[in-house]
C-alpha positions in Angstrom: 69.2 22.0 -65.0 68.2 21.3 -68.6 71.8 21.6 -69.7 72.9 19.2 -67.0 70.1 16.7 -67.8 71.0 16.8 -71.5 74.5 15.6 -70.7 73.1 12.7 -68.9 70.8 11.9 -71.7 73.6 12.0 -74.2 75.5 9.4 -72.1 72.5 7.2 -71.6 72.8 7.7 -67.8 70.1 7.0 -65.3 68.3 10.3 -64.3 67.0 10.2 -60.7 63.9 12.4 -60.4 62.8 14.6 -57.5 59.3 15.8 -58.0 57.2 16.2 -54.8 53.5 17.1 -55.4 53.9 17.0 -59.2 50.7 15.9 -61.0 48.8 16.4 -64.2 50.3 18.2 -67.2 53.3 19.4 -65.1 54.2 15.7 -64.3 53.9 14.8 -68.0 56.2 17.7 -68.9 58.7 16.6 -66.2 58.8 13.1 -67.6 59.4 14.5 -71.2 62.4 16.4 -69.9 64.2 13.1 -69.1 63.9 12.0 -65.4 62.5 8.5 -65.1 61.8 8.1 -61.4 60.7 10.0 -58.3 61.4 9.4 -54.6 59.2 12.2 -53.2 55.6 10.9 -53.5 53.6 12.7 -50.7 50.2 11.2 -51.2 48.4 8.0 -52.4 46.9 9.9 -55.3 50.2 11.3 -56.4 51.9 7.9 -56.2 49.2 6.2 -58.2 49.3 8.8 -60.9 53.1 8.6 -61.3 52.9 4.8 -61.7 50.1 5.2 -64.3 52.3 7.8 -66.2 55.1 5.2 -66.5 57.3 6.6 -63.8 59.4 4.4 -61.5 58.5 5.4 -57.9 60.9 4.9 -55.0 58.9 4.6 -51.8 60.8 5.9 -48.8 60.8 6.6 -45.2 63.5 8.8 -43.8 64.5 10.7 -40.6 62.8 13.8 -42.0 59.4 12.3 -43.2 57.5 9.2 -43.7 55.1 9.0 -46.7 55.4 5.2 -47.1 51.9 4.3 -45.9 50.3 6.7 -48.3 52.5 5.7 -51.2 51.7 2.0 -50.6 48.0 2.8 -50.6 48.4 4.6 -53.9 49.7 1.5 -55.7 47.6 -1.1 -53.9 45.1 -1.5 -56.7 47.7 -1.5 -59.5 48.1 -5.0 -60.8 51.7 -4.7 -61.8 54.4 -3.3 -59.4 57.5 -3.7 -61.7 58.2 0.1 -61.4 58.1 0.2 -57.6 61.2 0.3 -55.5 62.1 1.1 -51.9 64.8 3.6 -50.9 66.1 5.7 -48.0 66.8 9.4 -47.9 68.3 11.6 -45.2 68.6 8.9 -42.5 70.7 9.4 -39.4 73.7 7.2 -38.9 72.4 6.1 -35.5 69.1 4.9 -37.1 71.0 2.9 -39.7 73.3 1.5 -37.0 70.5 0.4 -34.6 67.6 -0.3 -36.9 69.1 -1.2 -40.3 69.2 0.3 -43.7 66.9 -1.0 -46.5 65.8 -3.9 -44.3 64.3 -1.2 -42.0 62.3 0.1 -44.9 61.2 -3.4 -45.8 60.0 -4.0 -42.3 58.0 -0.8 -42.2 56.4 -1.6 -45.6 55.4 -5.0 -44.4 54.0 -3.4 -41.2 51.9 -1.1 -43.5 50.4 -4.1 -45.3 52.7 -4.9 -48.1 53.3 -8.6 -48.8 56.8 -9.6 -47.5 57.8 -11.0 -50.9 56.7 -7.8 -52.7 58.5 -5.6 -50.2 61.7 -7.6 -50.7 61.4 -7.5 -54.4 60.9 -3.7 -54.3 64.2 -3.4 -52.4 66.2 -5.8 -54.5 65.2 -7.0 -57.9 63.1 -3.9 -58.9 65.7 -1.5 -57.7 68.4 -3.3 -59.7 66.3 -3.2 -62.8 65.6 0.5 -62.3 69.3 1.3 -62.4 70.1 -1.1 -65.2 72.0 -3.6 -63.1 71.3 -6.9 -64.8 73.4 -9.1 -62.5 72.0 -7.9 -59.1 68.8 -8.2 -57.2 68.1 -12.0 -57.3 69.6 -15.3 -56.2 69.8 -17.1 -59.5 72.4 -18.3 -62.1 74.3 -15.4 -63.5 73.7 -13.1 -60.6 76.3 -11.8 -58.2 76.0 -13.9 -54.9 75.0 -11.0 -52.6 72.8 -12.5 -50.0 71.6 -12.2 -46.4 70.2 -14.9 -44.1 67.3 -14.0 -41.9 65.1 -15.9 -39.5 61.9 -14.4 -40.9 60.8 -12.2 -43.8 59.9 -9.2 -41.8 62.8 -6.8 -42.4 64.8 -7.8 -39.4 68.5 -7.6 -39.2 70.2 -10.5 -41.0 72.2 -13.1 -39.1 74.7 -13.5 -42.0 75.6 -11.3 -44.9 77.4 -12.5 -48.1 79.0 -10.4 -50.8 80.0 -12.1 -54.0 79.5 -15.4 -52.2 81.9 -14.6 -49.4 80.7 -14.3 -45.8 81.4 -10.7 -44.7 79.3 -10.2 -41.6 77.8 -12.4 -38.9 75.5 -11.5 -36.1 76.1 -7.8 -36.6 79.9 -8.1 -36.7 81.9 -7.2 -39.8 84.4 -10.0 -40.6 86.7 -8.1 -43.0 89.7 -6.0 -42.3 88.6 -2.6 -40.8 89.5 0.6 -42.7 92.5 2.2 -41.0 91.6 5.8 -41.9 94.9 6.1 -43.8 93.6 8.1 -46.8 94.2 11.9 -46.7 91.8 14.5 -48.0 92.3 18.2 -48.6 90.5 20.7 -46.3 87.6 22.1 -48.4 86.7 24.9 -46.0 87.8 27.9 -48.0 86.0 30.7 -46.1 87.3 33.8 -47.8 84.0 35.5 -47.0 84.5 35.4 -43.2 86.9 37.6 -41.3 85.3 37.9 -37.8 82.1 37.9 -35.8 80.9 41.1 -37.5 80.3 39.2 -40.7 77.4 37.5 -39.0 75.6 40.8 -38.4 73.1 42.4 -40.8 74.0 46.0 -41.7 70.9 48.2 -41.6 70.1 50.5 -44.6 70.7 54.2 -44.2 66.9 55.0 -44.5 64.3 53.1 -42.5 62.4 50.4 -44.3 61.3 46.8 -44.1 63.6 43.7 -43.7 63.1 40.4 -45.3 62.4 37.7 -42.7 62.3 34.0 -43.4 59.5 32.2 -41.6 60.5 28.6 -40.7 57.9 26.1 -42.0 55.3 28.7 -42.4 51.8 27.3 -43.0 53.1 24.2 -44.6 56.3 22.2 -45.2 58.4 25.0 -46.7 59.9 28.2 -45.5 58.3 31.4 -46.7 59.5 35.0 -46.4 57.8 38.3 -45.4 58.9 41.8 -44.9 58.9 43.2 -41.3 59.9 46.5 -39.7 62.8 45.5 -37.4 64.7 47.8 -35.0 68.3 48.8 -35.7 71.1 49.6 -33.3 74.6 51.0 -34.1 73.9 50.6 -37.8 72.8 46.9 -37.6 69.5 45.0 -37.5 68.7 44.0 -33.9 67.0 40.8 -32.9 67.8 40.3 -29.3 64.6 41.7 -28.0 62.5 39.2 -30.0 63.0 35.6 -28.7 61.4 34.2 -31.9 64.0 35.8 -34.1 67.4 34.4 -35.0 69.9 35.1 -37.8 70.6 32.8 -40.7 73.7 32.8 -42.8 74.8 30.8 -45.8 78.5 31.4 -46.6 80.3 30.0 -49.7 82.9 27.6 -48.5 84.4 26.8 -51.9 86.6 29.9 -52.2 84.1 32.6 -53.4 83.6 35.8 -51.4 79.8 35.3 -51.2 77.5 35.2 -48.1 73.9 36.0 -47.2 72.6 37.1 -43.8 68.9 37.5 -43.0 66.7 37.1 -39.9 64.7 33.9 -39.5 61.6 33.6 -37.4 60.3 30.5 -35.4 63.2 28.3 -36.1 63.3 27.5 -32.4 66.9 28.3 -31.4 67.0 30.0 -28.0 70.7 31.1 -28.0 74.1 30.3 -29.3 74.7 29.0 -32.9 74.4 25.9 -35.0 76.6 25.4 -38.1 76.7 22.7 -40.7 78.4 22.0 -44.0 75.9 19.2 -44.9 73.6 21.6 -46.8 71.9 20.2 -49.9 72.8 20.7 -52.6 75.5 23.5 -52.5 76.9 22.2 -49.2 78.0 25.6 -48.2 78.4 26.7 -44.6 74.9 27.1 -43.3 74.3 28.6 -39.9 71.4 29.6 -37.6 72.4 31.7 -34.5 71.3 34.3 -31.9 74.9 35.4 -31.1 77.4 36.5 -33.8 80.3 35.6 -31.4 79.1 32.1 -31.1 78.6 31.9 -34.9 82.2 32.9 -35.4 83.4 30.2 -33.0 81.2 27.6 -34.8 82.6 28.6 -38.2 86.2 28.5 -36.9 85.6 25.1 -35.4 84.4 23.7 -38.7 87.2 25.5 -40.6 89.8 23.6 -38.5 88.0 20.3 -38.7 87.5 20.4 -42.5 83.8 20.8 -42.2 81.0 19.0 -40.3 78.6 20.2 -37.6 79.1 22.4 -34.5 76.8 23.6 -31.8 78.0 26.6 -29.7 76.5 28.4 -26.7 78.0 31.2 -24.6 81.5 30.8 -26.2 81.6 27.1 -25.6 81.4 24.3 -28.1 78.7 22.0 -26.8 79.1 19.4 -29.5 80.9 19.0 -32.8 81.2 16.4 -35.5 84.2 16.5 -37.8 83.4 15.6 -41.5 86.8 16.1 -43.1 86.0 14.3 -46.3 84.7 17.2 -48.5 82.9 18.5 -45.4 80.4 15.7 -45.8 81.8 12.4 -44.7 83.8 10.9 -41.9 86.5 8.2 -41.9 85.4 6.9 -38.6 83.7 3.5 -38.3 79.9 3.6 -37.8 80.5 2.3 -34.2 82.4 5.5 -33.5 80.4 7.8 -35.7 76.9 7.0 -34.5 77.4 8.2 -30.9 78.9 11.5 -32.1 76.0 12.1 -34.4 73.6 11.4 -31.6 75.5 13.8 -29.3 75.3 16.6 -31.9 71.6 15.9 -32.6 70.9 16.1 -28.8 72.7 19.5 -28.6 70.7 20.9 -31.5 67.5 19.5 -30.0 68.3 21.1 -26.6 69.3 24.5 -28.1 66.1 24.6 -30.2 63.8 23.3 -27.4 62.9 20.3 -29.6 61.6 22.4 -32.5 64.3 21.8 -35.1 66.8 19.2 -36.2 70.0 18.9 -38.2 68.2 17.5 -41.1 65.9 20.5 -41.2 69.0 22.7 -41.4 70.4 20.5 -44.2 67.6 21.4 -46.5 67.6 25.1 -45.6 69.7 26.0 -48.6 68.1 23.6 -51.1 67.5 25.9 -54.0 65.2 23.4 -55.8 62.5 23.8 -53.1 59.5 26.0 -53.8 59.8 28.1 -50.6 62.1 30.9 -49.5 65.6 29.5 -49.8 68.9 30.8 -48.4 71.8 30.8 -50.8 75.3 32.4 -50.7 74.0 34.8 -53.4 70.8 35.9 -51.7 67.4 34.7 -50.6 65.7 32.8 -53.5 62.0 32.4 -54.2 62.2 28.8 -55.2 58.9 28.8 -57.1 59.9 31.7 -59.4 63.7 31.2 -59.2 64.2 34.9 -58.5 66.0 36.6 -55.7 64.2 38.7 -53.1 65.8 41.9 -51.9 66.8 41.9 -48.2 65.5 45.4 -47.7 62.7 47.4 -49.3 
């Protein structure tokens, strides 16, 4: 990461920080390394300290978490708010479609007590200054004429939207020419590490021992890992007799023959398989499943579609969302995409009895987190950045 950051510093690029729960000397060291901002304030105290240390804080509310009330409380007694912006992070397409994007965050900030003009400035002028855009964020001479008309300053949906002075949307309807989906993209699902359902089973060691088990959201916000004595059958670890256990797999989908399979406890899945290629930051194929056959079907479904999300139960695809652009994006309009996302989310919700979501899976392989993280190279202890053996 230091080498990557150094390249940004050499080019005078903006470095977006990501530092949840960082305070004191560790925060000072982090700022000295180059990042200028943070969008992960989890408490009022943390947010206040980051502002005092000269950091630019991005206050957010997403489909995963909402720390906006605490963050606003943390800056309430600060006289100057020039280094405060609003942002979104991991928000479902359906939420953006029905409730809005940054205007939704503006509305929530106002509801939590922020002055409307402050909230709008956080989302426009301050954000533009943060990124070094000197011609965006205000309606004034020399600024690009990006504007929206609203009936009240409360974060509601605009009645009219202008880009560069041209009316582009009115009453929720886009007035320009729709994208025809004509661009072609290569299939990035290079799954050389998968040959059949057997690849989703965990081969037991020759001598009895303990198996590493990931505990989902154990005693806090992050996954942790513990060693358990698990039964074996026909040379493979068996989980069927324990309803709280499932298998997790992260498979490299960029052409490398690398995959990791370990048990996971308390994820909530009751049967079948869930697969996604939206998996920060590696965006490998990430899967949680009870049935290896269903896992294979889910993987094959995404291989054909070029990536995306698939939910399978008893050999049947319950729901799927094709994301053929790098396995991350769709060429569909939001009108068509939002219902499909909602359908897949519902399938995940039903399969996990309401205990898990797609966004939870999307951070399962995020190696920057401090918990137990699945990667295609093994299970990583995020805090120490060392790999943990699957058996001991």
